[in-house]
N, C-alpha and C positions, 0 to 999 in steps of 0.2 A: 469812256470805257476803259481806256488804258490806265487811268488813275485807279478805277475800281479794281481792275485785275492786279495792279501793283499792291493795293491794300490787302487783297486776298492772299497774295504771295507773302507779304510781310506777316500776316496773321498766322499762316502756316509755319513760317520760320519760328515765330514766337512759341507756337504750340510744340514744335519739335524741341526747342530749347528747354521749355518747361518740363517736358517728358525726360529729357536728358538730365536735367538738374534733379528731378524727382528720383530717377534711377540711381544717380550718384549718392544722393542723400540716403536712400533706402539701403544701398550696399554699405554705406559708411556706418549706419546704425547696426546692421547685422555684424559687420566686422568688429565694431566696438564691443558688441555683446559677446561675441566669441572671444575677443581679447580679454574681456573681464573674467569670463569663465576660465580661460586658460591661465589667467594670472591668479586663479584661486581666490578671487575677491568675494565669491559667494560662499558664505559659511552656513552650517547647519543651524537654523533658528528653531526648528521644531521637528520632532520625530513622532510620527503617528503609527500606531500598531493596531491592526484590525484583524478580526477573525479568531482571536485567541480567547479561550474559555478556561481550559485546563491549565495551560502554561501562562504564567504571569508576564506582564509587560517587562518587569524588572529582569526576569530570567532571559528573556529574548534580547534585551539591550545589553545585558552582561555578556551573553554568549557572542553577540555580534560585535562587541567592543566599539560601540558607537557612543559619541558624546556630543552634546551641544557645543557649538563653536568650532567644530572641526571643518575642514575644507570639504564642501559638499561634493564637488565633481572630482575630488581626488579619491573618493570611495569607489571600490570595484563592486558593482552590483552582484555579479556571480559569486564572488568570494564571500560576500555578506550572506547571500542566500544559502550557500553551502554550509556556512557555520551554523545558521539557524536550523537547518534541516538535520543537524547532528543531534538536536534535542529529540529524545525518543518519541515524544508525542507529536512532533511536527512532521507532517507528510510533505508539505510543499510551502515554499516561501517565495514571494515576489516583491522586489524592491523597485521603487520608482522615485525619481527626483524632480523637484520643481525649482525653476529659476528664482522663485521667491524664498528659497532656503528651506523648503519642506522636504523631508525624506519620509516616504510612506512605505510601511512594511505590511503586506497582506499575507496572512498565513492560513493554511488549512490543517486542522488537527486530525489525528488518528483516533479511532474509537476502539476500546477493548471489546473483544467478542469471546475470548477464551481464557481459561485460567488453568495453571498447573502447579503442582506442589514442588517446592524447593526447600529442602531442609525443614526449618521450623516456620516457614511462611509461604505465601502464595506469589505467583508471578502472573501478571496480566499481559496478554499478547493481542495484537489486532489481526485482521483478516489476511494480512501479508506475513503473519508469523513474526512480526517485529516485537521484541521484548520492550514493553513500555514502562513497567514499574514493578517493584517489589512491594507487597502489602501484607498486613496481618488480617485484612478483611476478606472473609469468604463471600463470594458472589454467586448465589444459587442460580441466577439467570444466565451466567456465562457457561459456555461449553467447557467441560472438563477434559483436559488432555492427560492421559495416564500412560505409564510404562516408559517414561523417558529417564535416562540417566545423564544428568548434566554435571560436569565438573566445574567449569568456569562460566559464570553467568554475568554477562555484560549488558547494561542497559543500552538500548538502541541497536543491538545486534539482532540477528535473525536465527530462528531454529532451522535445522536440517539444511545446512549449507554444504555439507559434505557431498562430493560427487556421487558417492554410492547411495545417497539418500534423495537424489533428484526426483525419482518417481514417487517416493513417499511425500516429499515436499509438495509436488504438483498435486497429489491427491488430497492432502490435508487443506491446502490453500483453495483447491477447487470446491471442497465442501464448505469452507468458511465464507467463500465469496459467492456461493450460489443459494438457491432457495432451500437447499438441504439444511442450512444452518438453523432455520426456524423449526426444524423437525428433530434435531439431534440434541441430546443432553450430555453425551460423553463420547470421546474417541480414545480407544485403547490401542497403543502401539505395540505390535508383537515383533518377534524375530523375523517373521515373514508375514507380510500383510498387516491388516489391522481390523479391529472390531468397532462397530458403532452401536450405541445404545440410543434408541429413539425416545422421544418424550412419552410414547405409548408403551415403553419398556419392551420393545422388540429388539432383539440382538441381531445385528447385521454383520455377517462374517465375510471378509475379503481375504482370500488366501494369497492374493497377489495385488500389488499396486500398479500393475501394467494396465494400459487402456483405461485409466481412471475416469476420464471425461465421459466416455461411453457408459461405463458401469454406473456412474452417479446419475446419469440421465435415466438409465434403466431402473435404478432404485426409486427415483421420484415417481415413476409410473407405477411401480409395484406398491408403494406406500399408499398412493391414491386409490388403487384397486382394493387394497386391504380394508380401507375405511368403509367400502360398500359391501364387504363380505360378512357373512354371519358365521365367522369361524374365529377361534381363539388362536391367532398366529403369534408365536413367540420367538421365531427365528427366521431369518432369510439368509440362504447360502448363495452368495453372488458368483462363486466359481465352481459350482457343482456340475454345471453343464453349459449348454449354449445360452440358456435363459436362467434367471434367478429362480431359486426353489424356496417356496414358502413352507415352513414347518410348523405344525401345531404343537401345543405344549406336551401332548402325550408322546409325540415322536421326537422331541427335542434331544433327549439324551442319546438316542441311537444315531440321529443325524450328526450330532456333534462328534461322536466317536468315529463315524465313517469319514467325516471331514478331516479329523486329526490323522487317521490312518493314511488317507490319501496324501496329506501334506508330508508326513514322515516318509512315505514311499518315494515321493518326488525328491525330497532332500537326500535320501540314500542313493537314488539313481544319479543325482547331480554329483555326489561325492565320488561315486564309482567312475563316472565319466572323467572327472578331474584327475583321479588316480591313474586311469588308463592313459590319459594324455600326457601325464608326467612320466609314465614308464616308457 
């Protein structure tokens, strides 16, 4: 019995030694791998780009300044992603590395939804109002943005970044990012507020860009109701009262005149208040 117990004790010791040796070997392999990485022995053997359709692989690699043979783990993922996202059509970029020497770039591209005139050509923008490209090609399916005066046009920049235009920006992006974009053919920017032209040729008048989210939801409901009405609606006044006012073709001229008079009156009152406060 004593011999059997001794053998069991020896076997347990051997198992413990094996476990210890295995742990030491495993830690050694990990340490060696980390050392190889830190020693920059892993080079870029392949660069894989996925998700790009509009932007070429060559443009992405040129912008990111990546080359085969470079030190893989010396590259800063966030810095590479930031460079790629400067390309106007790139919305998001994700960079991953493999110890096999593979650097993967996954991109998400932007899609143009609106177009505006600039001098002798057109400019395409996406739903975030990012300027994507200049083009000579007119796109009839894109929403037209009219009434803008642009001095300097820079690809990759955004429209309406001025602090005074934040309400206007919120409203226009809200339209382009919602179901309204499928019902609108043009957006006309005015000194105060904006007008929309629906695909059914209904003019929608906003005298103010305040509370834009609520107003746009109201407009969607009104447009759906109009489809079921047997009336020739040609105008919708969004700021005439508490609720939107639908106007028929026969009353359009008078309604427009009343709206303009109301806007002028508000503008005059604002100027008088400003003058009084200065005095």
